[in-house]
C-alpha positions in Angstrom: 74.7 240.9 322.0 73.5 238.7 318.8 70.3 238.0 317.4 69.3 234.9 315.0 66.7 232.9 314.1 66.1 228.9 314.7 67.7 227.9 311.8 71.3 229.7 313.0 71.2 232.2 310.8 72.9 235.4 312.1 70.7 238.8 312.0 72.2 241.5 313.8 75.0 241.9 316.5 76.4 244.6 318.2 77.8 245.7 321.1 78.5 248.8 323.6 81.8 249.9 322.0 80.0 249.7 318.5 77.0 250.9 319.8 78.6 254.0 321.3 80.7 254.2 318.3 84.1 254.0 320.1 82.8 256.1 322.9 81.8 253.8 325.8 84.7 252.2 327.6 83.8 250.4 330.8 86.1 249.4 333.7 84.5 247.7 336.7 85.8 246.2 339.6 85.7 242.5 341.3 82.4 242.6 342.9 80.9 245.4 341.6 77.3 245.1 340.1 76.6 247.0 336.8 73.3 247.0 334.9 73.3 247.8 331.1 70.7 248.4 328.2 70.4 248.2 324.9 67.5 249.1 323.0 66.5 248.2 319.2 63.6 248.9 316.8 62.1 245.0 316.5 62.1 244.7 312.7 61.8 241.3 312.1 58.8 239.4 310.9 56.8 237.4 313.1 58.5 234.2 314.4 60.9 233.4 317.2 64.6 234.3 317.5 67.2 233.9 319.5 69.3 235.7 321.5 72.9 235.6 323.1 74.7 237.8 325.3 78.3 238.1 326.8 80.9 240.0 328.2 84.7 240.5 327.5 87.6 241.7 328.8 90.0 243.5 326.9 90.6 246.2 323.9 87.5 246.1 321.5 90.2 247.3 318.8 92.5 244.6 319.3 92.5 241.3 321.6 89.7 240.4 323.3 89.3 237.7 325.6 85.0 236.4 326.7 84.7 235.9 330.0 81.1 234.8 330.2 78.8 234.1 327.0 75.4 233.0 327.3 73.8 231.6 323.5 70.7 231.2 322.4 69.5 232.7 326.2 66.6 233.9 325.2 63.6 233.2 322.7 62.1 236.6 321.4 58.7 236.0 320.0 57.7 238.5 317.3 54.2 238.9 316.8 53.3 241.4 313.8 49.8 242.9 312.6 50.9 242.8 309.0 53.5 240.2 308.0 55.9 240.6 304.7 58.0 238.6 303.0 61.7 238.1 304.4 63.0 238.4 307.9 63.7 241.9 308.3 61.3 245.4 307.7 63.3 247.5 306.1 60.2 250.0 306.7 59.8 250.6 302.6 57.2 253.2 302.0 55.3 253.7 298.9 53.5 256.3 296.8 51.7 256.9 293.5 52.7 259.3 291.1 50.2 260.4 288.8 
């Protein structure tokens, strides 16, 4: 999956292999239906973003063959109570030391 802003800047991308730290190896048979879930914190500033997704075959450490890609398939509309400057919320904290 890949998230980018409306100007086309890639903000985040991952896949099942990266998310599982190389532990997830998925095999399927023709006609088999599988459901997969990615979870992540939506630490983006208020605005609209595009989500792309796809599926590939092969070795994640070697050659991958794209089987299907859906670029900019889903628009994510992010709403925040308090905006900040920039695109990504790094969840900064603040303390005053006297």
